[in-house]
C-alpha positions in Angstrom: 6.8 30.3 3.8 7.9 33.8 4.8 9.0 33.8 8.4 6.8 36.0 10.6 7.7 37.2 14.0 5.4 34.6 15.5 7.2 31.7 13.7 10.6 33.1 14.7 9.4 33.3 18.3 8.1 29.7 18.2 11.4 28.4 16.7 13.3 30.0 19.6 11.1 28.0 22.0 11.6 24.7 20.3 14.6 23.8 22.5 12.7 24.6 25.7 13.3 21.6 28.1 9.7 21.7 29.3 7.7 19.2 27.4 4.5 21.2 27.9 6.0 24.2 26.3 7.2 22.0 23.4 3.7 20.5 23.0 2.2 24.0 22.8 4.8 25.2 20.4 4.5 22.2 18.1 0.7 22.5 18.1 1.0 26.1 16.9 3.5 25.1 14.2 1.3 22.3 13.0 -1.4 24.9 12.5 0.6 26.4 9.7 0.4 23.2 7.7 2.8 21.9 5.1 4.0 25.3 3.8 6.1 25.7 7.0 8.1 22.5 6.2 10.9 24.3 4.2 11.4 26.7 7.2 11.6 23.7 9.6 14.1 22.0 7.3 16.3 25.1 7.1 16.2 25.3 10.9 17.2 21.6 11.2 20.2 22.2 8.9 21.4 25.2 10.9 20.8 23.7 14.3 23.8 21.9 16.0 21.6 20.5 18.8 20.6 16.8 18.4 17.5 17.1 20.6 16.4 20.1 18.7 16.8 18.3 15.4 14.8 15.3 16.7 12.0 17.7 17.7 12.0 19.3 14.3 11.9 15.9 12.7 8.9 15.0 14.8 7.0 18.1 13.8 7.8 17.6 10.0 6.7 14.0 10.3 3.4 15.0 12.0 2.8 17.6 9.2 3.2 15.0 6.5 1.1 12.5 8.5 -1.8 15.0 8.9 -1.7 15.7 5.2 -1.6 12.0 4.4 -4.6 11.3 6.6 -6.6 13.8 4.7 -5.5 12.3 1.4 -6.7 8.9 2.6 -10.0 10.3 3.8 -10.5 11.8 0.3 -9.5 8.5 -1.4 -11.9 6.6 0.9 -14.8 8.9 0.0 -14.1 8.7 -3.8 -16.5 6.6 -5.9 -13.7 4.5 -7.4 -10.9 3.3 -5.0 -8.0 3.3 -7.4 -5.6 0.5 -6.2 -2.5 2.2 -7.6 -3.4 5.6 -5.9 -4.1 3.8 -2.7 -0.8 1.8 -2.7 1.2 5.0 -3.5 -0.5 6.8 -0.5 0.8 3.9 1.7 4.3 4.5 0.3 4.0 8.2 1.1 3.8 7.4 4.8 7.4 6.3 4.7 8.5 8.4 1.7 6.6 11.7 2.0 8.5 13.3 -0.9 7.8 10.4 -3.3 7.5 11.4 -6.9 4.6 9.2 -8.3 5.2 9.9 -12.0 8.0 7.3 -12.5 5.8 4.6 -10.9 2.7 5.6 -13.0 4.9 5.5 -16.2 6.4 2.1 -15.3 2.9 0.6 -14.6 1.6 2.0 -17.9 4.6 0.5 -19.8 3.9 -3.0 -18.3 0.2 -2.6 -19.0 0.9 -1.8 -22.6 3.2 -4.7 -23.1 0.5 -7.1 -21.8 -2.3 -5.4 -23.8 -0.3 -5.9 -27.0 -0.3 -9.6 -26.4 -4.0 -10.0 -25.5 -6.9 -10.6 -27.8 -10.6 -11.4 -27.5 -10.1 -15.1 -28.4 -7.9 -16.1 -25.5 -9.2 -18.3 -22.7 -8.9 -17.1 -19.1 -5.8 -19.3 -18.5 -4.2 -18.0 -21.7 -4.8 -14.4 -20.5 -3.2 -15.1 -17.2 -0.2 -16.8 -18.8 0.4 -13.6 -20.7 0.1 -11.3 -17.6 2.4 -13.7 -15.7 4.9 -14.1 -18.5 5.3 -10.3 -19.0 5.4 -9.5 -15.3 7.7 -12.3 -14.0 9.7 -13.3 -17.0 10.0 -10.2 -19.3 9.8 -7.5 -16.6 11.7 -9.7 -14.1 9.6 -9.4 -10.9 10.7 -11.7 -8.1 8.4 -12.7 -5.3 9.6 -13.4 -1.8 8.1 -14.6 1.5 6.6 -11.9 3.7 9.4 -10.6 6.0 8.5 -7.8 8.4 12.2 -6.8 8.7 12.1 -5.8 5.0 9.7 -2.9 5.0 10.7 -1.8 1.5 9.0 -5.0 0.2 5.6 -3.5 1.1 6.1 -0.2 -0.8 5.1 -0.3 -4.4 7.7 2.2 -5.7 10.5 0.2 -4.0 9.1 -3.1 -5.4 9.3 -1.6 -8.9 12.8 -0.2 -8.3 14.2 -3.5 -7.0 11.8 -5.7 -9.1 11.3 -7.6 -5.9 8.3 -7.8 -3.6 6.5 -10.1 -1.2 3.3 -12.0 -1.8 1.1 -8.9 -0.9 2.9 -6.2 -2.8 3.4 -8.4 -5.9 -0.3 -9.3 -5.6 -1.3 -5.6 -5.5 0.8 -4.9 -8.6 -0.9 -7.9 -10.3 -4.4 -6.6 -9.3 -3.6 -3.1 -10.6 -2.6 -4.5 -14.0 -5.6 -6.8 -14.2 -8.0 -3.9 -13.3 -6.4 -1.7 -16.0 -6.8 -4.5 -18.5 -10.4 -5.4 -17.5 -9.3 -8.9 -16.5 -11.6 -10.2 -13.7 -9.0 -11.1 -11.1 -9.7 -10.2 -7.5 -8.0 -10.9 -4.1 -9.8 -13.3 -1.8 -9.7 -13.8 1.9 -7.9 -17.2 2.2 -6.4 -17.6 5.7 -2.6 -16.9 6.1 -2.2 -16.3 2.3 -2.7 -13.4 -0.1 -4.3 -15.3 -3.0 -5.9 -14.0 -6.2 -8.8 -15.6 -8.0 -9.9 -15.4 -11.7 -13.7 -14.9 -11.6 -15.9 -16.1 -14.4 -16.5 -13.2 -16.9 -19.7 -11.2 -16.1 -19.6 -12.2 -12.5 -20.9 -9.6 -10.0 -20.6 -10.3 -6.3 -24.1 -9.1 -5.7 -25.5 -11.9 -7.8 -24.7 -14.8 -5.6 -23.4 -15.9 -2.2 -21.8 -18.9 -3.9 -18.5 -17.1 -4.8 -16.6 -20.4 -4.9 -18.5 -21.7 -8.0 -17.8 -18.4 -9.8 -14.0 -18.9 -9.6 -12.2 -20.4 -12.6 -8.8 -20.8 -10.8 -6.4 -19.2 -8.3 -3.1 -17.4 -8.7 -0.2 -17.2 -6.3 1.0 -13.6 -6.8 4.6 -14.3 -5.6 5.2 -16.5 -8.7 2.2 -16.2 -10.9 1.6 -20.0 -10.5 -2.0 -21.1 -11.1 -3.9 -23.4 -8.7 -7.1 -25.4 -9.1 -10.0 -25.8 -6.7 -8.5 -29.1 -5.7 -5.2 -27.4 -4.7 -7.1 -25.0 -2.5 -9.2 -27.8 -0.9 -5.9 -29.6 -0.1 -4.5 -26.3 1.5 -7.5 -26.1 3.8 -7.1 -29.7 4.9 -3.4 -29.1 5.6 -4.1 -26.1 7.8 -7.1 -27.9 9.4 -9.4 -25.0 8.7 -12.9 -25.7 7.2 -13.5 -23.5 4.1 -16.4 -21.1 4.5 -18.0 -19.0 1.8 -16.6 -15.7 3.0 -13.1 -16.9 2.2 -14.0 -16.8 -1.5 -15.7 -13.5 -1.6 -13.7 -10.9 -3.6 -12.0 -8.2 -1.5 -12.7 -4.6 -2.5 -9.8 -2.3 -3.3 -10.4 -0.5 -0.1 -10.1 -3.8 1.9 -6.8 -4.7 0.1 -5.3 -1.3 0.9 -6.4 -1.7 4.6 -4.7 -5.0 4.6 -1.6 -3.5 3.2 -1.6 -0.8 5.9 -2.1 -3.4 8.6 0.7 -5.7 7.3 3.1 -2.8 6.8 2.5 -1.7 10.4 4.0 -5.0 11.5 7.4 -3.8 10.2 7.5 -1.1 12.9 7.5 -3.1 16.1 10.6 -1.7 17.8 10.3 0.8 20.6 11.9 3.5 18.4 9.4 2.9 15.6 6.2 1.8 17.4 4.6 5.2 16.8 4.7 4.5 13.1 2.8 1.2 13.7 0.2 3.1 15.6 -0.1 5.7 12.9 -0.5 3.2 10.1 -3.2 1.4 12.1 -5.0 4.7 12.6 -5.0 5.3 8.9 -6.4 1.8 8.4 -9.3 2.7 10.8 -10.0 5.8 8.6 -11.0 3.4 5.8 -13.7 1.5 7.8 
């Protein structure tokens, strides 16, 4: 953006020790939107003052955040809540300059490898064995326990770079591929776990409240391992929680992305980063 006299004057006031002045100045700069970011980055590079640099970083972050909130609003209002687009938007919170093309190409490559192995005569279990075999054995994805000190494990582009993710991020990648391939796998709301379920072909959640009987089997997305109804019943006994019908209802794409935002927020619990936690939770609220 071409630097006007007003922008130049505002930049000179950025190091004012009065917080009220800084608040007014930053509010004015935010009004310019993302086009002013290159000017702010140049100012950051040429400023020797650490406090000034921190203030510039705060304004740049706020500009990216405002833009991201708008992107999430638009995604929430769209007719189809594309899971891949939603997960990339979550990544853009931490990596605002993220290039999405490499991720889209990589997902398409995996999808094509799976599609080449599928045919109309396969049973549901055979279909899932192909998805799991390509994703975990051929592609080399490794699943880990959820660890809130490893924030990169929640961001899809980092998961694909490292070929390592937690139960949630691996599950989201699994769901993305199944959706692209028209395989009826959905996330369900099992307590303390992110579990996927293969629903009987032709199942629509409006048809019945008995979602449990419409599930063929379950998938642990951190390994691709398949579980039966009996295994799930044993799990509920072990955690001393009675299974209720809502646990087996498929989660919408929007609900899954909300859950990703809420879980990612838990990575930012320190005093220094708590503002990120609050911002992620605010984005999650936008999707209600």
